[in-house]
C-alpha positions as a Python dict, from the first residue, in 0.01 Angstrom:
ca = {
    (1, 'M'): (0, 0, 0),
    (2, 'M'): (-28, 351, 50),
    (3, 'N'): (280, 561, 200),
    (4, 'A'): (266, 793, 449),
    (5, 'V'): (330, 1093, 197),
    (6, 'D'): (25, 978, -20),
    (7, 'F'): (-202, 979, 290),
    (8, 'Y'): (-94, 1296, 372),
    (9, 'C'): (-118, 1484, 12),
    (10, 'G'): (-426, 1279, -7),
    (11, 'Q'): (-574, 1484, 362),
    (12, 'Y'): (-436, 1799, 173),
    (13, 'L'): (-671, 1741, -109),
    (14, 'V'): (-1001, 1630, 29),
    (15, 'N'): (-943, 1779, 420),
    (16, 'P'): (-1129, 2127, 379),
    (17, 'V'): (-996, 2207, 699),
    (18, 'N'): (-639, 2119, 595),
    (19, 'Q'): (-699, 2391, 259),
    (20, 'L'): (-812, 2603, 532),
    (21, 'I'): (-516, 2550, 728),
    (22, 'L'): (-286, 2587, 420),
    (23, 'S'): (-413, 2857, 217),
    (24, 'P'): (-224, 3145, 358),
    (25, 'F'): (67, 2983, 202),
    (26, 'P'): (171, 3004, -191),
    (27, 'T'): (71, 2775, -387),
    (28, 'E'): (424, 2727, -530),
    (29, 'L'): (540, 2527, -224),
    (30, 'N'): (674, 2211, -262),
    (31, 'K'): (510, 1863, -206),
    (32, 'P'): (692, 1782, 69),
    (33, 'L'): (626, 2092, 248),
    (34, 'L'): (242, 2037, 209),
    (35, 'V'): (307, 1735, 345),
    (36, 'R'): (436, 1867, 658),
    (37, 'L'): (198, 2133, 687),
    (38, 'S'): (-77, 1876, 637),
    (39, 'I'): (66, 1698, 966),
    (40, 'L'): (50, 2003, 1163),
    (41, 'Y'): (-341, 1992, 1182),
    (42, 'H'): (-364, 1645, 1240),
    (43, 'A'): (-22, 1688, 1496),
    (44, 'T'): (-259, 1906, 1701),
    (45, 'V'): (-543, 1683, 1722),
    (46, 'V'): (-332, 1455, 1893),
    (47, 'L'): (-237, 1720, 2131),
    (48, 'V'): (-531, 1870, 2245),
    (49, 'N'): (-711, 1485, 2247),
    (50, 'S'): (-447, 1262, 2382),
    (51, 'Q'): (-206, 1534, 2543),
    (52, 'M'): (124, 1320, 2348),
    (53, 'T'): (305, 1626, 2383),
    (54, 'S'): (648, 1468, 2310),
    (55, 'I'): (487, 1345, 1928),
    (56, 'F'): (311, 1668, 1886),
    (57, 'Y'): (596, 1874, 1971),
    (58, 'F'): (854, 1620, 1708),
    (59, 'L'): (641, 1692, 1435),
    (60, 'L'): (636, 2064, 1480),
    (61, 'G'): (964, 2073, 1511),
    (62, 'R'): (1011, 1883, 1124),
    (63, 'V'): (736, 2155, 1030),
    (64, 'N'): (891, 2426, 1196),
    (65, 'N'): (1211, 2348, 968),
    (66, 'S'): (1037, 2484, 689),
    (67, 'I'): (843, 2766, 762),
    (68, 'S'): (881, 3069, 1001),
    (69, 'C'): (779, 3034, 1364),
    (70, 'A'): (566, 3317, 1338),
    (71, 'C'): (367, 3151, 1046),
    (72, 'F'): (397, 2852, 1225),
    (73, 'E'): (247, 2981, 1551),
    (74, 'R'): (-14, 3121, 1363),
    (75, 'N'): (-159, 2797, 1165),
    (76, 'T'): (-114, 2594, 1494),
    (77, 'A'): (-356, 2842, 1679),
    (78, 'L'): (-583, 2850, 1355),
    (79, 'A'): (-601, 2443, 1367),
    (80, 'V'): (-676, 2472, 1798),
    (81, 'K'): (-909, 2756, 1720),
    (82, 'I'): (-1134, 2509, 1494),
    (83, 'L'): (-1122, 2229, 1758),
    (84, 'A'): (-1224, 2473, 2015),
    (85, 'S'): (-1505, 2602, 1842),
    (86, 'Q'): (-1658, 2210, 1805),
    (87, 'K'): (-1627, 2232, 2194),
    (88, 'N'): (-1317, 2040, 2229),
    (89, 'A'): (-1247, 2069, 2574),
    (90, 'R'): (-850, 2035, 2535),
    (91, 'A'): (-863, 2291, 2269),
    (92, 'Q'): (-1017, 2553, 2435),
    (93, 'N'): (-782, 2530, 2729),
    (94, 'Y'): (-473, 2496, 2493),
    (95, 'L'): (-653, 2836, 2272),
    (96, 'G'): (-649, 3021, 2680),
    (97, 'Y'): (-271, 2909, 2684),
    (98, 'L'): (-203, 3097, 2375),
    (99, 'Y'): (-403, 3383, 2383),
    (100, 'E'): (-254, 3412, 2745),
    (101, 'S'): (83, 3374, 2602),
    (102, 'G'): (20, 3542, 2282),
    (103, 'K'): (170, 3281, 2084),
    (104, 'G'): (-8, 3294, 1722),
    (105, 'V'): (-237, 3498, 1822),
    (106, 'K'): (-239, 3892, 1964),
    (107, 'Q'): (-194, 3862, 2344),
    (108, 'N'): (-590, 3899, 2554),
    (109, 'N'): (-627, 3823, 2865),
    (110, 'E'): (-989, 3846, 2831),
    (111, 'K'): (-1025, 3589, 2550),
    (112, 'A'): (-764, 3350, 2757),
    (113, 'F'): (-977, 3427, 3056),
    (114, 'Y'): (-1335, 3305, 2838),
    (115, 'Y'): (-1173, 3001, 2670),
    (116, 'Y'): (-1005, 2856, 3000),
    (117, 'R'): (-1329, 2902, 3160),
    (118, 'L'): (-1516, 2706, 2890),
    (119, 'A'): (-1280, 2446, 2940),
    (120, 'A'): (-1289, 2482, 3339),
    (121, 'H'): (-1680, 2402, 3309),
    (122, 'Q'): (-1597, 2055, 3107),
    (123, 'N'): (-1342, 1925, 3393),
    (124, 'I'): (-995, 2061, 3261),
    (125, 'T'): (-773, 2055, 3550),
    (126, 'N'): (-516, 2317, 3444),
    (127, 'A'): (-795, 2583, 3300),
    (128, 'Q'): (-949, 2524, 3655),
    (129, 'L'): (-599, 2628, 3762),
    (130, 'K'): (-593, 2869, 3566),
    (131, 'I'): (-934, 3048, 3638),
    (132, 'G'): (-838, 3042, 3975),
    (133, 'L'): (-567, 3196, 3942),
    (134, 'M'): (-672, 3488, 3715),
    (135, 'Y'): (-968, 3547, 3948),
    (136, 'L'): (-717, 3568, 4236),
    (137, 'E'): (-478, 3829, 4023),
    (138, 'G'): (-735, 4008, 3874),
    (139, 'K'): (-666, 3893, 3490),
    (140, 'G'): (-862, 3889, 3226),
    (141, 'I'): (-1178, 4056, 3442),
    (142, 'T'): (-1229, 4388, 3598),
    (143, 'Q'): (-1150, 4297, 3944),
    (144, 'S'): (-1005, 4014, 4135),
    (145, 'D'): (-1258, 3759, 4330),
    (146, 'E'): (-1094, 3554, 4593),
    (147, 'Q'): (-1424, 3364, 4642),
    (148, 'Q'): (-1444, 3277, 4291),
    (149, 'A'): (-1095, 3177, 4299),
    (150, 'V'): (-1143, 2977, 4588),
    (151, 'F'): (-1407, 2759, 4402),
    (152, 'Y'): (-1214, 2681, 4122),
    (153, 'L'): (-846, 2639, 4257),
    (154, 'K'): (-1036, 2355, 4496),
    (155, 'L'): (-1185, 2189, 4177),
    (156, 'A'): (-872, 2194, 4027),
    (157, 'S'): (-690, 2047, 4369),
    (158, 'D'): (-988, 1747, 4386),
    (159, 'N'): (-835, 1715, 4019),
    (160, 'G'): (-508, 1629, 4159),
    (161, 'S'): (-344, 1959, 4108),
    (162, 'L'): (-70, 2042, 4350),
    (163, 'E'): (-36, 2386, 4231),
    (164, 'A'): (-379, 2454, 4322),
    (165, 'R'): (-380, 2266, 4671),
    (166, 'Y'): (-80, 2468, 4729),
    (167, 'R'): (-248, 2831, 4629),
    (168, 'L'): (-549, 2725, 4835),
    (169, 'S'): (-303, 2608, 5175),
    (170, 'L'): (-156, 2989, 5131),
    (171, 'L'): (-582, 3107, 5108),
    (172, 'Y'): (-633, 2927, 5380),
    (173, 'L'): (-377, 3052, 5593),
    (174, 'S'): (-442, 3445, 5490),
    (175, 'G'): (-813, 3411, 5533),
    (176, 'H'): (-834, 3565, 5202),
    (177, 'G'): (-1117, 3427, 5026),
    (178, 'V'): (-1216, 3188, 5288),
    (179, 'E'): (-1226, 3145, 5656),
    (180, 'K'): (-883, 3174, 5814),
    (181, 'N'): (-798, 2774, 5910),
    (182, 'E'): (-413, 2757, 5987),
    (183, 'K'): (-492, 2388, 6053),
    (184, 'K'): (-643, 2341, 5702),
    (185, 'A'): (-348, 2514, 5573),
    (186, 'L'): (-99, 2286, 5693),
    (187, 'Q'): (-287, 1970, 5607),
    (188, 'L'): (-321, 2123, 5251),
    (189, 'C'): (46, 2246, 5223),
    (190, 'Q'): (170, 1892, 5394),
    (191, 'S'): (-23, 1714, 5101),
    (192, 'T'): (88, 1908, 4814),
    (193, 'A'): (506, 1886, 4992),
    (194, 'N'): (459, 1481, 5045),
    (195, 'N'): (363, 1430, 4664),
    (196, 'G'): (658, 1657, 4599),
    (197, 'Y'): (587, 2001, 4521),
    (198, 'M'): (862, 2234, 4557),
    (199, 'L'): (745, 2554, 4693),
    (200, 'A'): (527, 2348, 4954),
    (201, 'Q'): (835, 2190, 5083),
    (202, 'F'): (1033, 2493, 5081),
    (203, 'K'): (729, 2681, 5279),
    (204, 'L'): (682, 2362, 5508),
    (205, 'A'): (1080, 2364, 5603),
    (206, 'K'): (1041, 2677, 5710),
    (207, 'S'): (744, 2667, 5912),
    (208, 'Y'): (932, 2398, 6090),
    (209, 'E'): (1292, 2522, 6143),
    (210, 'Y'): (1143, 2873, 6281),
    (211, 'G'): (823, 2726, 6462),
    (212, 'L'): (531, 2934, 6213),
    (213, 'N'): (238, 2860, 6066),
    (214, 'G'): (91, 2624, 6335),
    (215, 'V'): (377, 2369, 6373),
    (216, 'S'): (586, 2340, 6648),
    (217, 'K'): (1012, 2367, 6539),
    (218, 'N'): (1139, 2037, 6412),
    (219, 'Q'): (1498, 2084, 6299),
    (220, 'Q'): (1479, 1708, 6141),
    (221, 'K'): (1194, 1785, 5935),
    (222, 'A'): (1313, 2113, 5827),
    (223, 'A'): (1630, 1936, 5683),
    (224, 'E'): (1382, 1699, 5525),
    (225, 'Y'): (1141, 1927, 5319),
    (226, 'Y'): (1477, 2163, 5254),
    (227, 'K'): (1657, 1863, 5058),
    (228, 'G'): (1309, 1804, 4883),
    (229, 'A'): (1320, 2140, 4793),
    (230, 'A'): (1677, 2159, 4701),
    (231, 'D'): (1725, 1860, 4508),
    (232, 'Q'): (1447, 2016, 4280),
    (233, 'G'): (1611, 2344, 4261),
    (234, 'H'): (1513, 2576, 4493),
    (235, 'L'): (1774, 2832, 4535),
    (236, 'E'): (1724, 2902, 4934),
    (237, 'A'): (1678, 2582, 5015),
    (238, 'K'): (1993, 2481, 4860),
    (239, 'H'): (2155, 2740, 5043),
    (240, 'R'): (2021, 2640, 5390),
    (241, 'Y'): (2025, 2289, 5312),
    (242, 'G'): (2406, 2341, 5296),
    (243, 'I'): (2409, 2545, 5650),
    (244, 'F'): (2173, 2251, 5821),
    (245, 'C'): (2471, 1983, 5646),
    (246, 'C'): (2741, 2212, 5787),
    (247, 'L'): (2599, 2247, 6164),
    (248, 'G'): (2434, 1883, 6187),
    (249, 'Q'): (2108, 2049, 6237),
    (250, 'G'): (1829, 1798, 6160),
    (251, 'C'): (2038, 1575, 5967),
    (252, 'S'): (2410, 1460, 5978),
    (253, 'Q'): (2696, 1656, 5995),
    (254, 'N'): (2872, 1666, 5660),
    (255, 'N'): (3103, 1915, 5499),
    (256, 'Q'): (3081, 1743, 5203),
    (257, 'E'): (2746, 1770, 5122),
    (258, 'A'): (2749, 2104, 5292),
    (259, 'I'): (3006, 2224, 5029),
    (260, 'K'): (2791, 2066, 4778),
    (261, 'Y'): (2448, 2247, 4828),
    (262, 'L'): (2642, 2630, 4920),
    (263, 'Q'): (2849, 2597, 4630),
    (264, 'S'): (2536, 2448, 4394),
    (265, 'A'): (2326, 2801, 4554),
    (266, 'Y'): (2641, 3011, 4479),
    (267, 'D'): (2674, 2880, 4146),
    (268, 'L'): (2312, 2938, 4063),
    (269, 'G'): (2322, 3343, 4191),
    (270, 'Y'): (2230, 3285, 4555),
    (271, 'L'): (2573, 3484, 4725),
    (272, 'E'): (2505, 3453, 5045),
    (273, 'S'): (2617, 3078, 5016),
    (274, 'K'): (2971, 3229, 4963),
    (275, 'I'): (3032, 3318, 5309),
    (276, 'Y'): (2977, 2963, 5463),
    (277, 'L'): (3157, 2830, 5177),
    (278, 'D'): (3434, 3007, 5254),
    (279, 'K'): (3420, 2909, 5629),
    (280, 'I'): (3392, 2524, 5587),
    (281, 'L'): (3673, 2562, 5313),
    (282, 'S'): (3889, 2759, 5568),
    (283, 'Y'): (3833, 2527, 5891),
    (284, 'E'): (3925, 2207, 5642),
    (285, 'N'): (4260, 2376, 5569),
    (286, 'R'): (4341, 2421, 5906),
    (287, 'V'): (4222, 2069, 5995),
    (288, 'R'): (4490, 1948, 5704),
    (289, 'I'): (4762, 2160, 5824),
    (290, 'Y'): (4697, 2049, 6180),
    (291, 'H'): (4717, 1692, 6066),
    (292, 'Y'): (5042, 1751, 5840),
    (293, 'W'): (5210, 1902, 6172),
    (294, 'N'): (5148, 1614, 6387),
    (295, 'M'): (5242, 1341, 6151),
    (296, 'R'): (5582, 1531, 6120),
    (297, 'E'): (5629, 1515, 6473),
}
């Protein structure tokens, strides 16, 4: 029965793609390393075809133990290029990411745009989102195009991208690239927030707290959305929800919850939270002293 080592070494000997992947390496490399490098190509196939990223990164981590990071990234990019040239949509999307981030290839926004666009036209949601954002920011193209941005963001949103839906809500709110429509903006933002998208939750919380962007003030809803964003790590949301808990604004008054969220915000760099923390702790200390002396009488 053929074991894994024999299988991958066999793949190296007979598979011309593997030979191309391995060709930059010196011929004196030992057999186990050739096996791991062979796995690199096959792991890349797994990534772009099935998005089994946990397996992919485990295998690449094993490869990376034996070769330099730069060499590892270059050969990963080479494997992805081969698949992208075969019109593999996920490979095109991943190659767009490599060019955008400069991993394994020279950073190039124009090429990133090109490959993202190829993948977007094959209905890859992430690529549709990326193209929409690049049109919005004028990245990889000569100038921004808000109408094209809206077109691709709508495609990504319809395919389930929460970030695309949130970005669309901002465009409807501002009237950039599309006719201004606060009602539509609110619908999109609520849909995104209710599906757990942190930035939409924070945006909606502020709108309900202050009565902005076409909504009436509603402190209970503001507290609910602040908490949702805070629990996902949003700094200002932690601060705001801590204040809500301290004041009993839109939720039950709870100093322990207030301290929990304000302390978390302060520990992560939101310095204003310290002011409210000191006030709460000072008040609680006064209450303890008051009860102490009352019990002595």
